[in-house]
PyMOL CGO cylinders between C-alpha atoms (Angstrom):
from pymol import cmd
from pymol.cgo import CYLINDER

trace = [
    CYLINDER, -0.14, 0.40, -0.20, 1.17, 3.57, -0.75, 0.3, 1, 1, 1, 1, 1, 1,
    CYLINDER, 1.17, 3.57, -0.75, 0.10, 6.39, -0.31, 0.3, 1, 1, 1, 1, 1, 1,
    CYLINDER, 0.10, 6.39, -0.31, 0.30, 9.34, -3.35, 0.3, 1, 1, 1, 1, 1, 1,
    CYLINDER, 0.30, 9.34, -3.35, 1.14, 11.98, -0.94, 0.3, 1, 1, 1, 1, 1, 1,
    CYLINDER, 1.14, 11.98, -0.94, 1.20, 14.29, -3.95, 0.3, 1, 1, 1, 1, 1, 1,
    CYLINDER, 1.20, 14.29, -3.95, -2.65, 13.42, -3.96, 0.3, 1, 1, 1, 1, 1, 1,
    CYLINDER, -2.65, 13.42, -3.96, -3.03, 14.40, -0.31, 0.3, 1, 1, 1, 1, 1, 1,
    CYLINDER, -3.03, 14.40, -0.31, -0.81, 17.32, -1.11, 0.3, 1, 1, 1, 1, 1, 1,
    CYLINDER, -0.81, 17.32, -1.11, -3.45, 19.07, -3.86, 0.3, 1, 1, 1, 1, 1, 1,
    CYLINDER, -3.45, 19.07, -3.86, -6.23, 19.26, -1.10, 0.3, 1, 1, 1, 1, 1, 1,
    CYLINDER, -6.23, 19.26, -1.10, -7.54, 22.56, -1.34, 0.3, 1, 1, 1, 1, 1, 1,
    CYLINDER, -7.54, 22.56, -1.34, -7.54, 22.70, 2.58, 0.3, 1, 1, 1, 1, 1, 1,
    CYLINDER, -7.54, 22.70, 2.58, -4.25, 21.66, 2.97, 0.3, 1, 1, 1, 1, 1, 1,
    CYLINDER, -4.25, 21.66, 2.97, -2.85, 24.28, 0.76, 0.3, 1, 1, 1, 1, 1, 1,
    CYLINDER, -2.85, 24.28, 0.76, -5.13, 27.40, 2.24, 0.3, 1, 1, 1, 1, 1, 1,
    CYLINDER, -5.13, 27.40, 2.24, -3.31, 26.13, 4.97, 0.3, 1, 1, 1, 1, 1, 1,
    CYLINDER, -3.31, 26.13, 4.97, -0.12, 26.17, 4.15, 0.3, 1, 1, 1, 1, 1, 1,
    CYLINDER, -0.12, 26.17, 4.15, -0.36, 29.74, 2.29, 0.3, 1, 1, 1, 1, 1, 1,
    CYLINDER, -0.36, 29.74, 2.29, -1.18, 31.41, 5.31, 0.3, 1, 1, 1, 1, 1, 1,
    CYLINDER, -1.18, 31.41, 5.31, 0.66, 29.18, 7.69, 0.3, 1, 1, 1, 1, 1, 1,
    CYLINDER, 0.66, 29.18, 7.69, 3.50, 29.99, 6.38, 0.3, 1, 1, 1, 1, 1, 1,
    CYLINDER, 3.50, 29.99, 6.38, 4.10, 33.67, 6.07, 0.3, 1, 1, 1, 1, 1, 1,
    CYLINDER, 4.10, 33.67, 6.07, 2.41, 33.74, 9.67, 0.3, 1, 1, 1, 1, 1, 1,
    CYLINDER, 2.41, 33.74, 9.67, 5.23, 32.04, 11.36, 0.3, 1, 1, 1, 1, 1, 1,
    CYLINDER, 5.23, 32.04, 11.36, 8.21, 33.59, 9.43, 0.3, 1, 1, 1, 1, 1, 1,
    CYLINDER, 8.21, 33.59, 9.43, 6.55, 36.84, 10.36, 0.3, 1, 1, 1, 1, 1, 1,
    CYLINDER, 6.55, 36.84, 10.36, 6.24, 35.45, 14.04, 0.3, 1, 1, 1, 1, 1, 1,
    CYLINDER, 6.24, 35.45, 14.04, 9.45, 34.07, 14.03, 0.3, 1, 1, 1, 1, 1, 1,
    CYLINDER, 9.45, 34.07, 14.03, 11.32, 37.68, 12.49, 0.3, 1, 1, 1, 1, 1, 1,
    CYLINDER, 11.32, 37.68, 12.49, 9.39, 39.11, 14.88, 0.3, 1, 1, 1, 1, 1, 1,
    CYLINDER, 9.39, 39.11, 14.88, 11.50, 37.07, 17.77, 0.3, 1, 1, 1, 1, 1, 1,
    CYLINDER, 11.50, 37.07, 17.77, 14.92, 37.82, 16.55, 0.3, 1, 1, 1, 1, 1, 1,
    CYLINDER, 14.92, 37.82, 16.55, 14.24, 41.65, 15.91, 0.3, 1, 1, 1, 1, 1, 1,
    CYLINDER, 14.24, 41.65, 15.91, 12.64, 42.00, 18.86, 0.3, 1, 1, 1, 1, 1, 1,
    CYLINDER, 12.64, 42.00, 18.86, 15.78, 40.74, 20.85, 0.3, 1, 1, 1, 1, 1, 1,
    CYLINDER, 15.78, 40.74, 20.85, 18.17, 42.49, 18.63, 0.3, 1, 1, 1, 1, 1, 1,
    CYLINDER, 18.17, 42.49, 18.63, 16.35, 46.24, 18.69, 0.3, 1, 1, 1, 1, 1, 1,
    CYLINDER, 16.35, 46.24, 18.69, 15.22, 44.92, 22.10, 0.3, 1, 1, 1, 1, 1, 1,
    CYLINDER, 15.22, 44.92, 22.10, 11.58, 45.89, 21.03, 0.3, 1, 1, 1, 1, 1, 1,
    CYLINDER, 11.58, 45.89, 21.03, 8.84, 44.96, 23.08, 0.3, 1, 1, 1, 1, 1, 1,
    CYLINDER, 8.84, 44.96, 23.08, 6.43, 45.26, 20.76, 0.3, 1, 1, 1, 1, 1, 1,
    CYLINDER, 6.43, 45.26, 20.76, 7.61, 43.24, 18.31, 0.3, 1, 1, 1, 1, 1, 1,
    CYLINDER, 7.61, 43.24, 18.31, 7.63, 40.62, 21.43, 0.3, 1, 1, 1, 1, 1, 1,
    CYLINDER, 7.63, 40.62, 21.43, 4.15, 41.19, 20.69, 0.3, 1, 1, 1, 1, 1, 1,
    CYLINDER, 4.15, 41.19, 20.69, 3.63, 40.60, 18.09, 0.3, 1, 1, 1, 1, 1, 1,
    CYLINDER, 3.63, 40.60, 18.09, 5.13, 37.43, 18.68, 0.3, 1, 1, 1, 1, 1, 1,
    CYLINDER, 5.13, 37.43, 18.68, 2.90, 36.28, 21.44, 0.3, 1, 1, 1, 1, 1, 1,
    CYLINDER, 2.90, 36.28, 21.44, -0.14, 37.46, 19.27, 0.3, 1, 1, 1, 1, 1, 1,
    CYLINDER, -0.14, 37.46, 19.27, 1.62, 35.39, 16.03, 0.3, 1, 1, 1, 1, 1, 1,
    CYLINDER, 1.62, 35.39, 16.03, 2.58, 32.47, 17.63, 0.3, 1, 1, 1, 1, 1, 1,
    CYLINDER, 2.58, 32.47, 17.63, -0.29, 30.79, 18.97, 0.3, 1, 1, 1, 1, 1, 1,
    CYLINDER, -0.29, 30.79, 18.97, -2.47, 31.40, 15.04, 0.3, 1, 1, 1, 1, 1, 1,
    CYLINDER, -2.47, 31.40, 15.04, 1.40, 29.68, 13.80, 0.3, 1, 1, 1, 1, 1, 1,
    CYLINDER, 1.40, 29.68, 13.80, 1.02, 27.00, 15.81, 0.3, 1, 1, 1, 1, 1, 1,
    CYLINDER, 1.02, 27.00, 15.81, -2.42, 26.09, 15.45, 0.3, 1, 1, 1, 1, 1, 1,
    CYLINDER, -2.42, 26.09, 15.45, -2.20, 26.40, 11.81, 0.3, 1, 1, 1, 1, 1, 1,
    CYLINDER, -2.20, 26.40, 11.81, 0.38, 24.10, 12.21, 0.3, 1, 1, 1, 1, 1, 1,
    CYLINDER, 0.38, 24.10, 12.21, -1.25, 21.72, 14.22, 0.3, 1, 1, 1, 1, 1, 1,
    CYLINDER, -1.25, 21.72, 14.22, -5.13, 21.81, 12.13, 0.3, 1, 1, 1, 1, 1, 1,
    CYLINDER, -5.13, 21.81, 12.13, -2.14, 21.28, 8.73, 0.3, 1, 1, 1, 1, 1, 1,
    CYLINDER, -2.14, 21.28, 8.73, -1.04, 18.41, 10.53, 0.3, 1, 1, 1, 1, 1, 1,
    CYLINDER, -1.04, 18.41, 10.53, -4.43, 16.75, 11.66, 0.3, 1, 1, 1, 1, 1, 1,
    CYLINDER, -4.43, 16.75, 11.66, -6.14, 17.18, 8.50, 0.3, 1, 1, 1, 1, 1, 1,
    CYLINDER, -6.14, 17.18, 8.50, -2.41, 14.92, 6.54, 0.3, 1, 1, 1, 1, 1, 1,
    CYLINDER, -2.41, 14.92, 6.54, -3.21, 12.10, 8.32, 0.3, 1, 1, 1, 1, 1, 1,
    CYLINDER, -3.21, 12.10, 8.32, -7.05, 12.21, 8.39, 0.3, 1, 1, 1, 1, 1, 1,
    CYLINDER, -7.05, 12.21, 8.39, -6.66, 12.12, 4.51, 0.3, 1, 1, 1, 1, 1, 1,
    CYLINDER, -6.66, 12.12, 4.51, -3.43, 9.97, 4.63, 0.3, 1, 1, 1, 1, 1, 1,
    CYLINDER, -3.43, 9.97, 4.63, -5.62, 7.31, 6.42, 0.3, 1, 1, 1, 1, 1, 1,
    CYLINDER, -5.62, 7.31, 6.42, -8.70, 7.54, 4.45, 0.3, 1, 1, 1, 1, 1, 1,
    CYLINDER, -8.70, 7.54, 4.45, -6.31, 7.52, 1.71, 0.3, 1, 1, 1, 1, 1, 1,
    CYLINDER, -6.31, 7.52, 1.71, -4.75, 3.51, 2.95, 0.3, 1, 1, 1, 1, 1, 1,
    CYLINDER, -4.75, 3.51, 2.95, -8.13, 2.63, 3.97, 0.3, 1, 1, 1, 1, 1, 1,
    CYLINDER, -8.13, 2.63, 3.97, -9.25, 3.26, 0.36, 0.3, 1, 1, 1, 1, 1, 1,
    CYLINDER, -9.25, 3.26, 0.36, -5.99, 1.57, -1.16, 0.3, 1, 1, 1, 1, 1, 1,
    CYLINDER, -5.99, 1.57, -1.16, -6.96, -1.48, 1.60, 0.3, 1, 1, 1, 1, 1, 1,
    CYLINDER, -6.96, -1.48, 1.60, -10.78, -1.61, 0.26, 0.3, 1, 1, 1, 1, 1, 1,
    CYLINDER, -10.78, -1.61, 0.26, -10.47, -1.97, -3.09, 0.3, 1, 1, 1, 1, 1, 1,
    CYLINDER, -10.47, -1.97, -3.09, -8.79, -5.59, -3.96, 0.3, 1, 1, 1, 1, 1, 1,
    CYLINDER, -8.79, -5.59, -3.96, -11.25, -7.01, -1.39, 0.3, 1, 1, 1, 1, 1, 1,
    CYLINDER, -11.25, -7.01, -1.39, -13.72, -5.67, -4.32, 0.3, 1, 1, 1, 1, 1, 1,
    CYLINDER, -13.72, -5.67, -4.32, -12.78, -7.13, -7.05, 0.3, 1, 1, 1, 1, 1, 1,
    CYLINDER, -12.78, -7.13, -7.05, -12.33, -10.63, -5.56, 0.3, 1, 1, 1, 1, 1, 1,
]
cmd.load_cgo(trace, "trace")
């Protein structure tokens, strides 16, 4: 049973979460680094707001990916049983 990862990653919701989650994570990490480098508490506050958003999107992405992978594995397992 081989799962087609490209097919799973082509899911509309996964693409949307990736397009929003990656930029939010980049902004979050940049605010953390720049806030420390420039000693700016405002950038630290931006980090504290964007970090949970990025983590939440990442967790939801992973859960959705696993759900799609399990569904594909079940469908692949059911197909040979139907042909017999």
